[in-house]
N, CA, C and O of each residue as an XYZ file, in Angstrom:
240
protein
N      57.716     33.187     63.346
C      56.822     33.700     64.489
C      55.603     34.271     63.591
O      55.868     34.812     62.517
N      54.289     34.152     64.026
C      53.318     33.970     63.417
C      52.313     35.007     64.613
O      52.217     34.560     65.756
N      51.799     35.990     64.370
C      50.864     36.502     65.165
C      49.685     36.245     64.869
O      49.353     36.397     63.693
N      48.696     35.774     65.861
C      47.488     35.341     65.614
C      46.288     36.293     66.511
O      46.594     36.568     67.671
N      45.274     36.666     66.113
C      44.493     37.717     66.443
C      42.988     37.193     66.152
O      42.657     37.058     64.974
N      42.275     36.962     66.950
C      41.175     36.392     67.202
C      40.488     35.838     68.668
O      40.861     36.145     69.801
N      39.431     34.978     68.309
C      38.659     34.577     69.296
C      39.264     33.426     70.032
O      39.509     32.440     69.338
N      39.650     33.341     71.732
C      40.251     32.219     71.845
C      39.641     31.471     73.386
O      39.467     32.217     74.349
N      39.496     30.729     73.449
C      38.586     29.774     74.358
C      39.890     29.066     75.355
O      40.095     27.854     75.417
N      40.560     29.948     75.976
C      41.581     28.979     76.436
C      41.147     28.128     77.848
O      41.877     27.259     78.324
N      40.094     28.444     78.322
C      39.541     27.629     79.556
C      38.430     26.708     78.931
O      37.792     26.067     79.766
N      38.139     26.554     77.821
C      37.447     25.477     77.493
C      36.175     25.902     77.848
O      35.730     25.056     78.624
N      35.700     26.423     77.744
C      34.265     26.916     78.511
C      33.302     27.249     77.203
O      32.252     27.879     77.331
N      33.710     26.827     76.125
C      32.742     26.598     74.759
C      31.733     27.764     74.986
O      30.516     27.580     75.018
N      32.374     29.067     75.153
C      31.399     30.192     74.934
C      31.669     30.900     73.901
O      30.863     31.784     73.608
N      32.601     30.752     73.254
C      32.881     31.719     71.803
C      34.212     32.302     72.284
O      34.989     32.719     71.425
N      34.536     32.369     73.538
C      36.107     32.831     73.857
C      36.107     34.289     73.586
O      35.326     34.788     72.776
N      37.005     35.001     74.281
C      37.019     36.460     74.002
C      38.489     36.766     72.909
O      39.472     36.072     72.649
N      38.152     37.827     72.568
C      39.321     38.382     71.501
C      40.859     38.441     72.036
O      41.075     39.325     72.864
N      41.561     37.908     71.800
C      43.059     37.715     72.201
C      43.903     37.587     70.837
O      43.517     37.233     69.722
N      45.590     38.115     71.419
C      46.614     38.428     70.396
C      47.554     36.958     71.107
O      47.870     36.714     72.271
N      47.794     36.178     69.803
C      48.391     35.022     70.438
C      49.730     34.971     69.546
O      49.691     35.708     68.560
N      50.861     34.251     69.722
C      51.604     33.735     69.070
C      52.476     32.799     68.981
O      53.064     32.499     70.019
N      52.815     32.055     67.694
C      53.192     30.676     67.665
C      54.478     31.085     66.795
O      54.600     32.117     66.136
N      55.610     29.823     66.973
C      56.774     29.760     65.887
C      57.150     28.247     65.717
O      57.458     27.604     66.720
N      57.135     27.697     64.566
C      57.572     26.647     64.353
C      57.131     25.332     64.796
O      57.844     24.338     64.931
N      55.698     25.445     65.039
C      54.948     24.600     65.685
C      54.886     24.559     67.153
O      54.499     23.609     67.833
N      55.265     25.577     67.520
C      55.869     25.640     69.042
C      54.720     26.516     69.244
O      54.059     26.847     68.259
N      54.410     26.926     70.400
C      53.812     25.961     71.467
C      53.358     25.126     71.194
O      52.583     25.364     70.268
N      53.366     23.428     71.673
C      52.120     22.665     71.643
C      51.864     22.211     72.990
O      52.680     22.219     73.912
N      50.462     21.746     73.038
C      50.156     20.971     74.717
C      49.264     19.875     73.906
O      48.409     19.972     73.025
N      49.912     18.689     74.672
C      49.235     17.401     73.981
C      49.662     17.169     72.548
O      49.203     16.114     72.110
N      50.365     17.808     71.740
C      50.344     17.498     70.261
C      49.386     18.672     69.533
O      49.129     18.712     68.330
N      48.964     19.528     70.459
C      48.058     20.084     69.445
C      48.334     21.958     69.585
O      47.960     22.451     70.650
N      48.836     22.722     68.747
C      49.009     24.017     68.462
C      48.194     24.700     69.636
O      46.968     24.682     69.742
N      49.253     25.415     70.653
C      48.458     26.394     71.669
C      49.125     27.594     71.540
O      50.121     27.684     72.258
N      48.862     28.595     70.801
C      49.509     29.957     70.863
C      49.795     30.540     72.185
O      48.787     30.570     72.892
N      50.828     30.999     72.721
C      51.148     31.942     74.008
C      50.025     33.058     73.686
O      50.044     33.377     72.497
N      49.210     33.617     74.332
C      48.228     34.240     74.776
C      49.060     35.586     75.254
O      49.680     35.517     76.316
N      49.083     36.848     74.460
C      49.508     37.952     74.875
C      48.516     38.832     75.895
O      47.344     39.051     75.586
N      48.990     39.217     76.895
C      48.306     40.287     77.790
C      47.814     41.404     77.236
O      48.391     41.999     76.326
N      46.524     41.827     77.836
C      46.010     42.916     77.119
C      46.643     44.204     76.901
O      46.349     44.811     75.872
N      47.523     44.742     77.771
C      48.099     45.579     77.710
C      49.224     45.493     76.862
O      49.400     46.356     76.003
N      50.071     44.468     77.018
C      51.351     44.408     76.009
C      50.691     43.822     74.511
O      51.504     43.878     73.588
N      49.525     43.348     74.202
C      48.977     43.387     72.758
C      48.320     45.028     72.548
O      48.406     45.596     71.459
N      47.774     45.562     73.555
C      47.666     46.967     72.707
C      48.790     47.890     72.570
O      48.668     48.811     71.763
N      49.869     47.773     73.244
C      51.264     48.054     72.879
C      51.901     47.930     71.408
O      52.568     48.662     70.678
N      51.324     46.554     71.336
C      52.427     46.323     69.987
C      51.367     46.604     68.926
O      51.800     47.147     67.910
N      49.911     46.307     68.974
C      49.154     46.616     67.812
C      49.488     48.378     67.538
O      49.747     48.899     66.453
N      49.389     49.028     68.833
C      49.772     50.662     68.416
C      50.671     50.655     67.820
O      50.433     50.838     66.626
N      52.096     50.473     68.158
C      53.629     50.463     67.603
C      53.451     50.354     66.112
O      53.935     51.108     65.268
N      52.407     48.923     65.842
C      52.244     48.487     64.510
C      51.499     49.569     63.617
O      51.960     49.993     62.557
N      50.359     49.941     64.142
C      49.782     51.088     63.485
C      50.436     52.059     63.125
O      50.474     52.490     61.972
N      51.165     52.614     64.316
C      52.337     53.873     64.121
C      53.340     53.739     63.211
O      53.845     54.743     62.708
N      53.719     52.579     62.912
C      54.807     52.231     61.912
C      54.337     51.884     60.230
O      55.076     51.934     59.247
N      52.904     51.533     60.271
C      52.217     51.645     58.862
C      52.786     52.530     57.833
O      53.587     52.048     57.033
N      52.477     53.705     57.771
C      52.779     54.846     57.064
C      54.308     54.642     56.804
O      54.683     55.005     55.689
N      55.148     54.180     57.550
C      56.707     54.234     56.905
C      56.736     53.025     55.993
O      57.581     53.076     55.099
N      56.070     52.089     56.045
C      56.120     50.488     55.701
C      55.853     50.611     54.252
O      56.478     49.971     53.407
N      54.846     51.504     53.971
C      54.149     51.202     52.568
C      54.957     51.975     51.670
O      54.705     51.984     50.465
């Protein structure tokens, strides 16, 4: 599983997109043969990133 954090233009408005957290694994999910990461909602994203930051001192 890979977490992706960056600009994502899921509506193809070509305006640079918004900062999003996405996830994909083993080439899935795909849409028409193109990798399309599942975008994680902002509240869930913030909780996940907060949890990772909280665990950081114990991982080093």
